[in-house]
C-alpha positions in Angstrom: 116.6 115.2 121.3 113.2 116.6 119.9 111.2 117.6 123.3 107.5 117.4 123.3 105.5 120.6 123.9 102.9 119.0 126.0 104.9 116.1 127.7 104.3 115.3 131.4 106.5 112.8 133.3 110.2 111.9 133.2 112.4 111.7 130.3 115.9 111.3 129.1 117.7 114.2 127.5 120.6 113.8 125.0 123.5 116.3 125.9 123.2 119.8 124.9 126.0 119.2 122.3 123.6 117.1 120.6 120.8 119.3 120.9 123.1 121.9 119.1 124.7 119.9 116.5 121.1 118.7 115.1 119.7 122.2 115.2 122.7 123.7 113.7 122.7 121.5 111.0 118.8 122.0 110.2 119.1 125.6 110.4 122.1 125.8 108.2 120.9 123.5 105.2 117.7 124.8 105.0 116.6 128.3 106.3 120.4 129.7 105.7 120.7 127.8 102.7 117.7 130.0 101.3 119.0 133.2 102.6 122.5 132.4 101.3 121.0 132.1 97.7 119.2 135.0 98.2 121.9 137.1 99.2 123.9 135.6 96.3 121.1 136.7 93.8 121.1 140.0 95.0 125.1 140.3 95.2 125.4 141.0 98.7 127.9 138.3 99.6 131.8 138.9 99.3 133.4 137.2 96.2 135.6 135.3 98.9 132.8 133.6 100.7 131.3 132.4 97.3 134.4 130.7 96.2 134.5 129.0 99.6 130.7 128.0 100.4 129.9 127.6 96.3 126.5 126.3 96.4 126.6 126.0 100.4 125.0 122.9 100.8 127.5 120.7 99.6 130.6 122.0 101.6 128.5 123.0 104.8 127.3 119.2 104.8 130.9 118.0 104.5 131.5 120.0 107.5 128.7 118.8 109.6 129.5 115.1 108.6 132.6 115.4 110.1 131.1 116.9 113.3 128.7 114.0 113.5 131.3 111.3 113.0 133.4 112.8 115.9 130.3 112.9 117.9 129.2 109.4 117.1 132.7 107.8 117.7 134.7 109.6 120.2 131.4 111.1 121.7 130.1 108.2 122.6 132.8 107.2 125.3 131.0 107.5 128.6 127.7 108.2 126.8 126.0 105.0 125.5 124.0 105.4 122.3 121.6 102.4 121.7 120.9 101.7 117.9 117.4 100.4 116.9 116.0 98.9 113.9 115.7 102.0 111.8 119.5 102.9 112.7 120.4 99.6 111.7 118.6 99.7 108.2 119.7 103.0 107.2 123.4 102.4 108.1 122.9 99.0 106.2 121.8 100.8 103.3 124.7 103.2 103.1 127.0 100.5 103.5 125.4 98.3 100.7 125.8 101.7 98.5 129.4 101.9 99.3 130.3 98.4 98.5 128.2 98.2 95.5 129.9 101.5 94.1 133.5 99.9 95.1 132.5 96.7 93.6 131.2 98.5 90.0 134.2 100.8 89.9 136.5 97.6 90.1 134.4 95.2 87.7 132.9 97.6 85.0 134.9 99.5 82.3 132.2 101.4 80.7 132.8 105.3 80.6 130.0 106.1 82.9 130.9 104.5 85.7 133.2 106.9 87.5 130.7 109.8 87.0 127.8 107.4 88.3 130.0 106.4 91.3 130.7 110.2 92.3 127.0 110.9 91.6 125.8 108.1 94.1 128.4 108.9 96.8 127.5 112.7 96.9 124.0 111.6 97.5 124.7 109.1 100.2 126.7 111.7 102.0 124.2 114.3 101.7 121.5 111.8 102.7 123.7 110.7 105.8 124.1 114.3 107.2 120.4 114.3 106.8 120.1 111.2 108.6 122.2 112.4 111.6 120.2 115.8 111.6 117.0 113.7 112.1 118.5 112.0 114.9 119.8 114.8 116.7 117.4 117.7 116.1 115.8 119.4 119.3 113.0 122.1 119.1 110.8 122.9 121.9 107.4 125.0 121.7 108.4 128.6 122.7 112.0 128.1 123.3 114.9 129.9 121.5 114.9 127.6 118.6 111.2 127.7 118.2 111.4 131.2 117.9 114.2 131.2 115.6 112.4 128.6 113.5 109.2 130.9 113.6 111.7 133.8 112.6 113.4 132.1 109.7 109.8 131.0 108.3 108.2 134.4 108.4 110.8 136.0 106.5 111.3 133.3 104.1 107.3 133.6 103.3 107.6 137.6 103.2 110.4 137.6 101.0 109.1 135.2 98.5 105.5 136.8 98.3 107.1 140.3 98.1 109.1 139.1 95.1 107.4 137.4 92.5 108.4 137.8 88.9 105.2 139.4 87.2 105.4 137.2 84.3 106.3 133.9 85.4 104.8 134.1 88.9 107.9 132.6 90.3 110.3 133.8 93.0 113.3 131.8 91.2 113.1 133.9 87.9 113.2 137.2 89.9 116.3 136.0 91.6 117.9 134.5 88.7 117.4 137.7 86.5 119.3 139.7 89.2 122.5 137.3 89.5 122.2 134.2 87.3 125.1 132.2 88.0 125.0 130.1 91.2 121.8 130.6 92.5 120.0 127.5 93.6 117.0 126.0 91.7 113.4 126.5 92.7 113.6 122.9 93.9 116.5 123.9 96.6 114.5 127.1 97.8 111.1 125.0 97.9 112.8 122.3 99.6 114.1 124.8 102.5 110.8 126.3 102.8 108.8 122.9 103.0 110.9 121.4 105.6 110.8 124.7 107.7 107.2 124.8 107.5 106.6 121.2 108.5 108.8 121.3 111.4 107.0 124.5 112.3 103.5 123.0 111.7 104.3 120.0 114.1 105.1 122.1 117.0 101.7 124.2 117.0 99.1 122.9 119.0 96.3 125.3 118.0 94.6 124.1 114.8 93.6 127.5 113.2 97.4 129.0 113.7 98.2 125.7 112.2 95.9 126.4 109.3 97.1 130.0 108.7 100.7 128.9 108.7 99.7 126.2 106.3 98.1 128.5 103.7 100.8 131.2 104.1 103.6 128.3 103.4 101.4 126.8 100.3 100.9 130.1 98.8 105.0 130.9 99.2 105.6 127.4 97.5 103.4 127.9 94.7 105.2 131.2 93.7 108.7 129.6 94.3 107.3 127.3 91.6 108.5 124.0 92.6 105.5 121.6 91.8 106.7 118.3 93.5 107.5 120.2 96.7 104.1 122.1 96.8 102.1 118.8 96.2 104.2 116.8 98.9 103.9 119.7 101.4 100.0 119.7 100.9 99.7 115.7 100.9 101.8 115.8 104.1 99.8 118.3 105.8 96.6 117.2 104.8 97.5 113.4 105.8 98.5 115.1 109.2 95.1 117.2 109.8 92.7 114.1 108.6 94.5 112.2 111.5 94.0 115.3 114.1 90.5 115.5 112.7 90.0 112.0 113.7 90.6 112.6 117.4 89.1 115.9 117.3 85.3 115.9 116.1 84.7 119.7 116.6 87.8 120.2 114.4 86.6 117.5 111.8 83.4 119.5 111.3 85.1 122.8 111.0 87.4 121.1 108.2 84.5 119.7 106.4 82.6 123.4 106.5 86.0 125.1 105.4 86.3 122.3 102.5 82.9 123.2 101.7 83.1 126.8 101.4 86.5 126.6 99.4 85.1 124.4 97.0 82.2 126.7 96.2 84.5 129.8 96.4 87.0 127.8 94.0 84.4 126.8 91.4 82.7 130.2 91.6 86.0 132.2 90.7 87.6 129.5 88.6 88.1 131.3 85.8 89.2 134.6 87.2 91.9 132.6 89.1 93.0 130.7 86.0 93.4 134.1 84.1 95.1 135.8 87.0 97.4 132.9 87.2 98.3 132.6 83.6 102.0 132.2 82.9 102.7 130.2 86.0 104.0 126.6 85.7 101.9 125.3 88.3 99.1 125.2 85.9 101.0 122.8 84.0 99.9 120.4 86.3 96.2 120.7 84.9 97.8 118.9 81.5 100.8 116.8 82.3 100.4 115.4 78.9 101.9 118.5 77.5 104.2 119.5 80.0 108.0 118.8 79.0 109.2 117.7 82.5 106.7 115.5 83.1 107.1 113.5 79.6 110.8 113.6 80.3 110.5 112.2 83.5 108.0 109.6 82.1 110.2 108.6 79.6 113.3 108.1 82.0 111.2 106.1 84.2 110.3 103.7 81.0 113.9 103.5 80.6 114.4 102.4 84.3 111.9 99.5 83.8 113.1 98.3 80.6 116.8 98.2 82.4 115.1 96.3 85.6 113.3 93.9 83.3 116.6 93.1 81.3 118.6 92.9 84.7 116.0 92.2 87.5 118.5 91.3 90.3 121.4 93.9 90.0 119.7 96.8 87.8 122.0 98.7 85.5 124.7 100.6 87.1 125.2 104.1 85.7 122.8 103.2 82.6 121.1 106.3 82.9 124.1 108.0 81.6 123.3 106.4 78.2 119.9 108.0 78.2 121.3 111.4 76.7 121.6 113.7 80.0 125.1 114.7 79.9 125.1 115.7 83.6 123.4 112.2 84.7 120.0 113.6 85.4 118.1 111.3 83.6 117.5 108.9 86.1 114.1 107.3 87.2 112.4 110.1 89.4 111.0 107.3 91.6 111.9 104.4 93.6 113.1 102.7 90.4 116.1 104.8 90.6 117.5 102.8 93.6 116.8 99.3 91.7 118.6 100.6 88.6 121.7 102.0 90.6 122.0 99.6 93.8 120.2 96.5 92.5 117.3 94.7 94.1 118.9 94.5 97.6 119.5 98.4 97.5 115.7 99.0 96.4 114.3 96.6 99.2 116.4 98.6 101.8 115.1 102.0 101.0 111.7 100.8 100.6 111.5 98.7 103.8 112.6 102.1 105.5 110.0 104.4 104.0 107.3 101.8 104.8 108.3 100.9 108.2 109.0 104.6 109.2 105.8 105.7 107.6 103.6 103.2 109.7 105.3 103.8 112.9 104.6 107.7 112.4 101.1 106.9 111.5 100.6 104.5 114.4 102.1 106.7 117.2 100.3 110.1 116.5 97.1 108.3 116.5 98.3 106.5 119.8 99.5 109.8 121.7 96.5 111.9 120.2 98.9 114.2 118.1 100.3 115.3 121.7 104.1 114.4 120.7 105.4 116.9 118.3 108.4 114.3 117.4 105.9 112.2 115.6 103.8 114.8 114.4 106.8 116.1 112.6 107.4 112.3 111.4 103.9 111.8 109.8 104.3 115.0 108.3 107.4 114.0 106.4 106.5 110.5 105.8 103.2 111.7 103.9 105.1 114.2 101.9 108.0 111.5 101.0 105.6 108.4 100.1 104.1 110.0 96.9 107.3 111.9 96.1 109.4 108.9 96.1 106.7 106.6 94.2 106.2 109.2 91.4 108.6 112.5 91.1 111.6 112.2 93.1 114.6 109.8 93.1 115.4 107.6 95.8 118.7 109.5 96.5 116.9 112.7 97.2 119.2 114.0 99.9 116.6 115.2 102.4 114.4 112.1 102.4 116.6 110.5 105.3 115.8 113.5 107.6 112.7 111.4 108.2 114.2 108.2 108.9 116.3 110.0 111.6 113.4 111.6 113.0 111.7 108.2 113.5 114.7 106.7 115.0 114.8 109.4 117.5 111.4 109.2 118.2 111.5 105.3 119.0 114.7 105.6 121.1 112.5 108.4 122.8 109.9 106.4 123.8 112.1 103.8 124.6 114.2 105.9 127.1 111.0 107.1 128.6 109.7 103.6 129.3 113.1 103.0 130.9 113.0 106.0 133.1 109.4 105.1 134.5 110.5 101.6 135.5 
């Protein structure tokens, strides 16, 4: 269980095994994934390890899923585990996806049905692993896991800032130039740093320390080169800091003054900044109409809308393979992807999960006056996810259910605390 840094009174813990399983999962799939690909790019890994682990995330996730399966089946004997609304909604979403895949495999004969089914099932497996990690994640301010988190964050940022490609101004180009095959994309590297940074920020009580961590993390994310992760990170932290400012007036005035200085400084040195960043793909955000990635995603979204209008109840299972992307990547990068792939029921389930969890996180951070890191982490994740799932990320993005798991754990945590006070 994700224990609070500043909590008073009695509470109920999960077992030491549960805490370990949650932490191991998070540290493996995010900071360890980052450094695995750094070492892969530098050719530091033995060949047999690369053959076994391949891209690392998939094989490790399968192993974690096996461990979590035994924990929530055999491990429940003598250790009751009550399921709340978020748990039930998520497992209903997983069950619907599984049934829908089997039905379409049985009833459809198009050439792309098998590939589409494999694609969906892989995503659901990875999403389920992230949900379990959220349920069991345990980090306490200034305990061993906190210092491990800080250690990983520090070296992720340090490595990124010291290995920026001089022409493209991205870390990924530096890595791929050294060892092209198998190195994670900039989205994978950014995902790791973003989630590690958000978790660390949720645990830091000092406002000014958080701002320093935010600045360094945002700078590193900028140079890794994934725009959606950078924007999601900034929106998540921005929403969280606004909530903190609404609670602490002195901090609110500080943020206003800092924002004013940044606007003045940015405006004065804008031309110099743009010149120094010439060549960075991040600058394409200033002219999205001419950005190839944005235009292709817009085309995929229009195709999804057309598909939904033709079949509003059941969508168009696997139809994104017909758009022209041989790897099946021509799906809508928005919530519409769930509507196309899983029909209206699947889209409604994921929408209810996102909206309910986001509202719960916002309400409880205000209610607790941000003294509970578990809700702080939930709010940071929720504010990062909502704009991404609406505009730039598929509903099958593998790390989104980490948010649902954290909220489910936070709800359970509050219930157990109320029970212990009776």
